[in-house]
N, CA, C and O of each residue as an XYZ file, in Angstrom:
408
protein
N     -19.023    -24.514     15.359
C     -19.795    -25.596     15.933
C     -20.475    -25.094     17.194
O     -19.829    -24.544     18.086
N     -21.792    -25.290     17.260
C     -22.579    -24.872     18.418
C     -22.830    -26.075     19.310
O     -23.369    -27.085     18.856
N     -22.452    -25.977     20.552
C     -22.620    -27.074     21.505
C     -23.606    -26.648     22.577
O     -23.476    -25.577     23.169
N     -24.598    -27.503     22.820
C     -25.582    -27.228     23.864
C     -25.381    -28.179     25.025
O     -25.032    -29.344     24.834
N     -25.598    -27.685     26.215
C     -25.511    -28.506     27.416
C     -26.740    -29.409     27.470
O     -27.856    -28.973     27.190
N     -26.521    -30.671     27.834
C     -27.620    -31.628     27.940
C     -28.503    -31.306     29.137
O     -28.052    -30.759     30.143
N     -29.762    -31.659     28.996
C     -30.697    -31.502     30.110
C     -30.526    -32.630     31.123
O     -31.074    -32.572     32.224
N     -29.761    -33.658     30.747
C     -29.617    -34.837     31.595
C     -30.524    -35.965     31.138
O     -30.469    -37.071     31.678
N     -31.359    -35.688     30.144
C     -32.250    -36.702     29.589
C     -32.168    -36.592     28.072
O     -32.715    -35.663     27.477
N     -31.489    -37.535     27.462
C     -31.278    -37.492     26.011
C     -32.586    -37.456     25.245
O     -32.662    -36.842     24.181
N     -33.615    -38.101     25.768
C     -34.905    -38.102     25.081
C     -35.519    -36.706     25.057
O     -36.135    -36.311     24.067
N     -35.354    -35.966     26.139
C     -35.840    -34.583     26.189
C     -35.027    -33.729     25.223
O     -35.567    -32.872     24.524
N     -33.723    -33.978     25.196
C     -32.830    -33.202     24.335
C     -33.161    -33.370     22.854
O     -32.944    -32.450     22.065
N     -33.684    -34.533     22.469
C     -33.978    -34.745     21.051
C     -35.425    -34.409     20.692
O     -35.861    -34.631     19.563
N     -36.167    -33.870     21.671
C     -37.457    -33.310     21.328
C     -38.702    -33.954     21.905
O     -39.808    -33.487     21.634
N     -38.561    -35.011     22.691
C     -39.744    -35.593     23.313
C     -40.243    -34.655     24.413
O     -39.462    -33.932     25.031
N     -41.549    -34.679     24.643
C     -42.125    -33.894     25.726
C     -41.650    -34.422     27.072
O     -41.139    -35.539     27.153
N     -41.813    -33.638     28.123
C     -41.289    -34.022     29.439
C     -41.793    -35.370     29.954
O     -41.003    -36.164     30.467
N     -43.089    -35.639     29.827
C     -43.635    -36.898     30.340
C     -43.088    -38.094     29.579
O     -42.635    -39.070     30.177
N     -43.135    -38.007     28.255
C     -42.652    -39.118     27.425
C     -41.146    -39.315     27.598
O     -40.666    -40.448     27.642
N     -40.409    -38.220     27.696
C     -38.959    -38.308     27.865
C     -38.604    -39.018     29.166
O     -37.681    -39.831     29.200
N     -39.330    -38.716     30.228
C     -39.061    -39.361     31.517
C     -39.387    -40.845     31.447
O     -38.628    -41.670     31.954
N     -40.510    -41.192     30.824
C     -40.880    -42.603     30.671
C     -39.838    -43.354     29.845
O     -39.427    -44.457     30.206
N     -39.420    -42.759     28.753
C     -38.400    -43.398     27.900
C     -37.083    -43.577     28.661
O     -36.423    -44.609     28.544
N     -36.718    -42.573     29.428
C     -35.469    -42.650     30.211
C     -35.523    -43.802     31.221
O     -34.566    -44.568     31.345
N     -36.636    -43.921     31.936
C     -36.777    -45.004     32.906
C     -36.771    -46.368     32.225
O     -36.107    -47.296     32.687
N     -37.508    -46.484     31.132
C     -37.540    -47.762     30.413
C     -36.163    -48.124     29.884
O     -35.764    -49.287     29.942
N     -35.432    -47.145     29.371
C     -34.078    -47.401     28.864
C     -33.171    -47.907     29.984
O     -32.403    -48.848     29.779
N     -33.252    -47.300     31.150
C     -32.415    -47.730     32.276
C     -32.746    -49.166     32.686
O     -31.843    -49.957     32.958
N     -34.023    -49.499     32.729
C     -34.429    -50.858     33.090
C     -33.975    -51.858     32.031
O     -33.514    -52.950     32.363
N     -34.102    -51.490     30.765
C     -33.676    -52.382     29.690
C     -32.166    -52.609     29.720
O     -31.702    -53.725     29.482
N     -31.414    -51.582     30.003
C     -29.960    -51.721     30.104
C     -29.599    -52.705     31.215
O     -28.719    -53.549     31.042
N     -30.277    -52.594     32.347
C     -30.000    -53.501     33.466
C     -30.318    -54.941     33.096
O     -29.555    -55.848     33.431
N     -31.433    -55.164     32.409
C     -31.771    -56.524     31.969
C     -30.731    -57.065     30.993
O     -30.326    -58.223     31.093
N     -30.306    -56.242     30.067
C     -29.297    -56.685     29.091
C     -27.959    -56.980     29.776
O     -27.269    -57.932     29.413
N     -27.598    -56.165     30.760
C     -26.357    -56.423     31.513
C     -26.429    -57.768     32.229
O     -25.457    -58.524     32.258
N     -27.593    -58.053     32.804
C     -27.776    -59.308     33.512
C     -27.644    -60.493     32.553
O     -26.996    -61.489     32.876
N     -28.244    -60.386     31.404
C     -28.161    -61.457     30.407
C     -26.704    -61.701     30.016
O     -26.270    -62.849     29.929
N     -25.955    -60.637     29.783
C     -24.544    -60.759     29.413
C     -23.706    -61.306     30.559
O     -22.877    -62.193     30.356
N     -23.920    -60.782     31.762
C     -23.121    -61.203     32.918
C     -23.320    -62.680     33.234
O     -22.377    -63.378     33.605
N     -24.559    -63.150     33.082
C     -24.864    -64.553     33.370
C     -24.695    -65.454     32.149
O     -24.904    -66.664     32.222
N     -24.313    -64.842     31.026
C     -24.114    -65.579     29.771
C     -25.342    -66.418     29.417
O     -25.237    -67.600     29.090
N     -26.510    -65.771     29.491
C     -27.762    -66.458     29.228
C     -28.076    -66.469     27.733
O     -27.807    -65.500     27.023
N     -28.640    -67.564     27.274
C     -29.201    -67.588     25.928
C     -30.533    -66.867     25.988
O     -31.050    -66.596     27.071
N     -31.091    -66.556     24.826
C     -32.399    -65.907     24.823
C     -33.452    -66.818     25.447
O     -34.349    -66.342     26.142
N     -33.350    -68.112     25.205
C     -34.320    -69.047     25.789
C     -34.202    -69.106     27.305
O     -35.212    -69.082     28.008
N     -32.974    -69.184     27.813
C     -32.825    -69.255     29.268
C     -33.193    -67.928     29.931
O     -33.733    -67.921     31.037
N     -32.910    -66.814     29.273
C     -33.308    -65.511     29.806
C     -34.830    -65.411     29.835
O     -35.401    -64.890     30.794
N     -35.483    -65.904     28.796
C     -36.949    -65.871     28.742
C     -37.546    -66.650     29.906
O     -38.501    -66.192     30.532
N     -36.996    -67.814     30.198
C     -37.496    -68.617     31.324
C     -37.268    -67.885     32.641
O     -38.154    -67.844     33.494
N     -36.087    -67.311     32.806
C     -35.757    -66.598     34.036
C     -36.685    -65.401     34.251
O     -37.146    -65.167     35.368
N     -36.958    -64.649     33.193
C     -37.758    -63.439     33.294
C     -39.260    -63.688     33.172
O     -40.060    -62.773     33.367
N     -39.646    -64.925     32.850
C     -41.061    -65.256     32.739
C     -41.729    -64.690     31.500
O     -42.903    -64.322     31.526
N     -40.972    -64.624     30.414
C     -41.509    -64.120     29.149
C     -41.140    -65.095     28.028
O     -40.499    -66.117     28.272
N     -41.544    -64.774     26.819
C     -41.199    -65.610     25.670
C     -39.849    -65.205     25.085
O     -39.351    -64.108     25.339
N     -39.273    -66.099     24.308
C     -37.998    -65.796     23.649
C     -38.112    -64.586     22.714
O     -37.191    -63.770     22.676
N     -39.218    -64.441     21.952
C     -39.316    -63.240     21.122
C     -39.283    -61.931     21.921
O     -38.819    -60.910     21.415
N     -39.771    -61.958     23.165
C     -39.693    -60.756     24.010
C     -38.235    -60.428     24.336
O     -37.850    -59.260     24.386
N     -37.435    -61.463     24.556
C     -36.011    -61.239     24.826
C     -35.327    -60.704     23.571
O     -34.436    -59.859     23.660
N     -35.737    -61.191     22.413
C     -35.208    -60.671     21.150
C     -35.540    -59.181     21.008
O     -34.695    -58.385     20.601
N     -36.777    -58.817     21.348
C     -37.169    -57.402     21.312
C     -36.322    -56.578     22.271
O     -35.916    -55.462     21.947
N     -36.060    -57.120     23.438
C     -35.220    -56.456     24.435
C     -33.803    -56.271     23.887
O     -33.234    -55.183     23.978
N     -33.243    -57.331     23.325
C     -31.884    -57.284     22.793
C     -31.756    -56.271     21.654
O     -30.698    -55.672     21.459
N     -32.827    -56.090     20.916
C     -32.815    -55.146     19.796
C     -33.195    -53.732     20.207
O     -33.263    -52.834     19.368
N     -33.444    -53.535     21.496
C     -33.717    -52.195     22.012
C     -35.056    -51.622     21.604
O     -35.200    -50.405     21.488
N     -36.040    -52.480     21.385
C     -37.366    -52.016     20.961
C     -38.139    -51.471     22.160
O     -39.074    -52.093     22.664
N     -37.718    -50.306     22.588
C     -38.220    -49.685     23.812
C     -39.727    -49.460     23.785
O     -40.384    -49.523     24.824
N     -40.272    -49.199     22.608
C     -41.702    -48.919     22.496
C     -42.573    -50.128     22.799
O     -43.780    -49.979     22.993
N     -41.985    -51.334     22.845
C     -42.748    -52.549     23.106
C     -42.808    -52.924     24.586
O     -43.431    -53.922     24.947
N     -42.163    -52.129     25.444
C     -42.076    -52.474     26.859
C     -42.614    -51.353     27.734
O     -42.324    -50.178     27.514
N     -43.399    -51.737     28.722
C     -43.859    -50.776     29.732
C     -42.881    -50.823     30.912
O     -42.118    -51.777     31.066
N     -42.920    -49.805     31.714
C     -42.098    -49.798     32.926
C     -42.476    -50.996     33.793
O     -41.606    -51.674     34.340
N     -43.775    -51.251     33.914
C     -44.255    -52.358     34.738
C     -43.720    -53.704     34.255
O     -43.292    -54.522     35.069
N     -43.738    -53.943     32.955
C     -43.257    -55.233     32.456
C     -41.760    -55.399     32.680
O     -41.299    -56.501     32.975
N     -41.009    -54.336     32.547
C     -39.559    -54.398     32.767
C     -39.233    -54.630     34.246
O     -38.337    -55.408     34.573
N     -39.959    -53.954     35.130
C     -39.763    -54.156     36.567
C     -40.109    -55.602     36.929
O     -39.403    -56.234     37.714
N     -41.193    -56.120     36.358
C     -41.589    -57.503     36.617
C     -40.503    -58.478     36.195
O     -40.209    -59.432     36.915
N     -39.906    -58.246     35.033
C     -38.834    -59.124     34.555
C     -37.639    -59.098     35.514
O     -37.082    -60.147     35.837
N     -37.251    -57.922     35.964
C     -36.136    -57.812     36.905
C     -36.457    -58.500     38.231
O     -35.614    -59.193     38.801
N     -37.670    -58.303     38.710
C     -38.089    -58.916     39.967
C     -38.045    -60.436     39.877
O     -37.589    -61.103     40.806
N     -38.517    -60.983     38.763
C     -38.492    -62.436     38.569
C     -37.069    -62.983     38.565
O     -36.842    -64.144     38.904
N     -36.115    -62.143     38.180
C     -34.709    -62.552     38.143
C     -34.005    -62.304     39.476
O     -32.798    -62.516     39.591
N     -34.761    -61.855     40.485
C     -34.172    -61.655     41.804
C     -33.552    -60.293     42.022
O     -32.772    -60.111     42.957
N     -33.883    -59.335     41.181
C     -33.348    -57.979     41.327
C     -34.413    -57.101     41.965
O     -35.547    -57.045     41.489
N     -34.049    -56.421     43.034
C     -34.963    -55.495     43.698
C     -34.834    -54.132     43.028
O     -33.743    -53.564     42.964
N     -35.933    -53.619     42.538
C     -35.947    -52.323     41.875
C     -36.415    -51.290     42.888
O     -37.438    -51.479     43.546
N     -35.666    -50.196     43.013
C     -36.021    -49.135     43.941
C     -36.171    -47.828     43.182
O     -35.484    -47.588     42.189
N     -37.070    -46.994     43.658
C     -37.258    -45.665     43.085
C     -36.585    -44.632     43.959
O     -36.518    -44.773     45.180
N     -36.092    -43.600     43.320
C     -35.513    -42.469     44.031
C     -36.180    -41.229     43.482
O     -36.251    -41.050     42.266
N     -36.665    -40.384     44.346
C     -37.356    -39.182     43.934
C     -36.470    -37.974     44.181
O     -35.815    -37.864     45.218
N     -36.461    -37.071     43.212
C     -35.684    -35.843     43.341
C     -36.441    -34.739     42.612
O     -37.115    -34.998     41.615
N     -36.330    -33.517     43.106
C     -37.004    -32.422     42.408
C     -36.387    -32.227     41.020
O     -35.189    -32.432     40.824
N     -37.220    -31.833     40.073
C     -36.703    -31.581     38.733
C     -35.933    -30.270     38.727
O     -36.057    -29.453     39.640
N     -35.148    -30.087     37.698
C     -34.363    -28.856     37.589
C     -35.259    -27.652     37.357
O     -34.966    -26.537     37.790
N     -36.362    -27.910     36.660
C     -37.321    -26.840     36.379
C     -38.573    -27.075     37.220
O     -39.171    -28.149     37.152
N     -38.967    -26.096     38.001
C     -40.178    -26.290     38.799
C     -41.406    -26.465     37.901
O     -41.527    -25.816     36.862
N     -42.296    -27.339     38.313
C     -43.520    -27.581     37.574
C     -44.448    -26.373     37.696
O     -44.522    -25.724     38.739
N     -45.151    -26.095     36.603
C     -46.142    -25.010     36.652
C     -47.424    -25.589     37.223
O     -47.873    -26.657     36.806
N     -48.005    -24.887     38.169
C     -49.259    -25.330     38.777
C     -50.417    -24.851     37.921
O     -50.464    -23.698     37.494
N     -51.351    -25.762     37.680
C     -52.527    -25.409     36.911
C     -53.740    -25.432     37.815
O     -53.837    -26.274     38.707
N     -54.646    -24.532     37.598
C     -55.874    -24.498     38.385
C     -56.745    -25.694     38.044
O     -56.816    -26.105     36.886
N     -57.404    -26.250     39.043
C     -58.247    -27.430     38.827
C     -59.580    -27.080     38.255
O     -60.401    -27.966     38.017
C-alpha cells in the first residue's frame, strides 16, 4: 500500500488546479459553518432560509453539499445575515508562486 502525504487541501490532492482547489476549500469551510449553525440552532430549512436571506431550495442545496452552486460571496453573505463575522487570514503557501513576466 502506497501512502502519500496530503498537501493540506483535499481538492488539490484529488487533482484540481491550485486556484480551483483553493476556491473549493474556502467554499467547503463556509458551507460547513452554515450547516453547523443550522444544526446547533435546530433550524428547519424554511427558518434557515429566512435567517440567511435565501430561498428554501438554496438551503436544500446547501444541505446536500452542492458546492458548485455557491460562490464564496454568497456564502459569506449568508453567514453575515446570521450574525457571524467572517474573517480572512493570509499565510504564505507551502510552494512559492512562480513569477511571470508581464
